[in-house]
C-alpha positions in Angstrom: 31.7 -43.8 -70.5 34.3 -45.1 -72.8 37.6 -46.2 -71.4 40.4 -43.6 -71.9 44.1 -44.3 -71.6 47.0 -42.0 -70.6 50.7 -42.7 -70.8 53.0 -42.5 -67.8 55.8 -40.0 -68.3 59.3 -41.1 -67.5 60.2 -40.5 -63.8 63.7 -41.2 -62.6 62.7 -40.5 -59.0 59.9 -43.0 -59.2 61.8 -45.5 -61.4 59.5 -45.4 -64.4 60.8 -45.5 -67.9 58.9 -43.4 -70.5 56.5 -44.8 -73.1 56.1 -48.2 -71.4 53.2 -47.9 -69.0 49.6 -46.6 -69.5 46.8 -46.3 -67.0 43.1 -46.2 -67.9 40.1 -44.3 -66.6 38.8 -47.6 -65.4 41.9 -48.4 -63.4 43.4 -50.9 -65.8 47.0 -51.1 -66.8 48.8 -51.6 -70.2 52.5 -52.4 -70.4 54.0 -52.0 -73.8 50.5 -52.1 -75.3 49.3 -55.2 -73.6 46.6 -55.1 -70.9 47.8 -56.7 -67.7 45.5 -58.3 -65.1 48.2 -58.0 -62.4 49.2 -60.3 -59.5 48.1 -59.4 -56.0 51.0 -58.8 -53.5 50.8 -60.0 -49.9 48.5 -57.0 -49.0 46.3 -57.5 -52.0 47.6 -54.7 -54.2 47.8 -55.5 -57.9 51.2 -55.3 -59.5 52.9 -56.5 -62.7 56.5 -57.4 -63.6 58.4 -55.6 -66.4 62.0 -56.4 -67.1 62.5 -58.1 -63.8 61.0 -55.3 -61.6 57.5 -55.2 -60.0 55.3 -52.1 -60.7 52.2 -51.2 -58.7 49.0 -50.8 -60.8 47.8 -48.1 -58.4 51.0 -46.1 -59.0 50.8 -46.6 -62.7 47.3 -45.3 -62.9 48.0 -42.5 -60.5 51.1 -41.4 -62.4 49.2 -41.5 -65.7 46.3 -39.4 -64.5 47.9 -37.1 -61.9 51.7 -37.1 -62.6 54.6 -37.9 -60.4 54.6 -36.4 -56.9 56.6 -33.3 -56.2 58.0 -31.7 -53.1 55.8 -28.8 -51.8 57.4 -26.1 -49.6 54.8 -24.9 -47.2 57.0 -22.3 -45.6 58.2 -18.9 -46.7 60.9 -20.1 -49.0 62.4 -23.0 -50.9 65.3 -23.3 -48.5 63.1 -24.1 -45.5 63.4 -27.9 -45.6 62.2 -28.8 -42.1 59.9 -31.8 -42.0 56.9 -29.8 -41.0 57.4 -27.3 -43.9 57.6 -29.8 -46.8 55.2 -32.5 -48.1 54.4 -34.5 -51.2 52.0 -32.9 -53.7 51.1 -32.6 -57.3 52.5 -30.3 -60.0 49.1 -28.5 -59.9 49.4 -27.9 -56.1 53.0 -26.7 -56.5 52.1 -24.2 -59.2 49.1 -23.0 -57.1 51.5 -22.5 -54.1 53.9 -20.6 -56.3 51.1 -18.3 -57.5 49.9 -17.6 -53.9 53.4 -16.8 -52.7 54.0 -14.5 -55.7 50.8 -12.7 -55.0 51.8 -12.2 -51.4 55.1 -10.7 -52.5 53.5 -8.4 -55.0 51.2 -6.7 -52.5 53.7 -3.8 -52.2 56.9 -3.1 -50.5 57.5 -4.4 -47.0 57.4 -1.7 -44.3 60.7 0.0 -43.7 62.1 -0.7 -40.2 62.4 2.3 -37.9 65.8 3.9 -37.6 67.1 3.3 -34.1 70.4 3.5 -32.4 71.0 -0.2 -33.0 70.2 -0.1 -36.8 72.0 3.2 -37.3 70.6 6.3 -38.6 71.2 9.4 -40.6 73.4 12.0 -38.9 71.4 15.0 -38.7 
């Protein structure tokens, strides 16, 4: 299989400028068109320096092939930000979640609550 390259899109959240980094299908990294071998950090992960800042090769390849992480809301709405209701995910997962939630909402109208003395009722 021939090696394929993909560019990393700019990501302010992740601190990546656009058009600088590329990741290959074989896990290699190019920065401004030059293949970089990388330097292992204290834990053995490869990284390269660009304009005074270190960038992880694993992050570059992952961002090139999978995109930047996004926040997924696992609860009923986007305002539920409790730690057990949010997690990191991909754009694809986020779009799938939106489709599933939209499908749930489109299954018809919710049941109408019964009229009681508490909720009020029609005078009859």
